[in-house]
C-alpha positions in Angstrom: 16.1 18.5 -11.7 14.6 15.6 -13.8 11.9 13.4 -12.8 13.9 10.5 -12.1 16.5 12.5 -9.8 13.3 13.7 -7.8 11.7 10.4 -7.5 15.1 9.2 -6.3 15.5 12.0 -3.9 12.2 11.3 -2.4 13.2 7.6 -2.0 16.0 8.7 -0.3 13.9 10.9 2.0 11.6 8.0 2.5 14.2 5.6 3.7 15.5 8.1 5.9 12.1 8.6 7.8 11.8 4.6 7.7 15.0 4.5 9.9 13.7 7.4 12.2 10.5 5.5 12.8 12.4 2.3 13.4 14.7 4.2 15.8 12.0 6.3 17.6 9.9 2.9 18.1 12.8 1.1 20.0 13.4 4.3 22.0 11.0 3.9 25.0 11.3 7.7 25.6 9.6 8.5 22.1 5.9 9.5 22.4 3.2 7.9 20.0 2.5 11.6 18.6 5.9 11.8 17.2 5.9 8.3 15.8 2.8 8.9 14.1 4.0 12.4 12.6 7.0 10.7 11.2 4.8 7.8 9.8 2.6 10.3 8.1 5.4 12.0 6.4 6.7 8.8 5.3 3.3 7.9 3.8 3.1 11.3 2.2 6.4 10.8 0.4 5.3 7.3 -0.9 2.1 8.6 -2.3 4.1 11.3 -4.0 6.4 8.7 -5.5 3.6 6.4 -6.7 2.0 9.4 -8.2 4.9 10.9 -10.0 6.0 7.0 -11.3 2.4 6.8 -12.8 2.5 9.9 -14.9 
């Protein structure tokens, strides 16, 4: 897998997590721990994308 395709895959995962966070926040039954976990995953992916782009 090339670097650019890897970054694109990470961006796709980031967008998917963003959609999951939005849906979880709209759902009153979702606990804050689940939302925080999704946000942490999203942040880790964003940081990885930034790290790969600066190389």
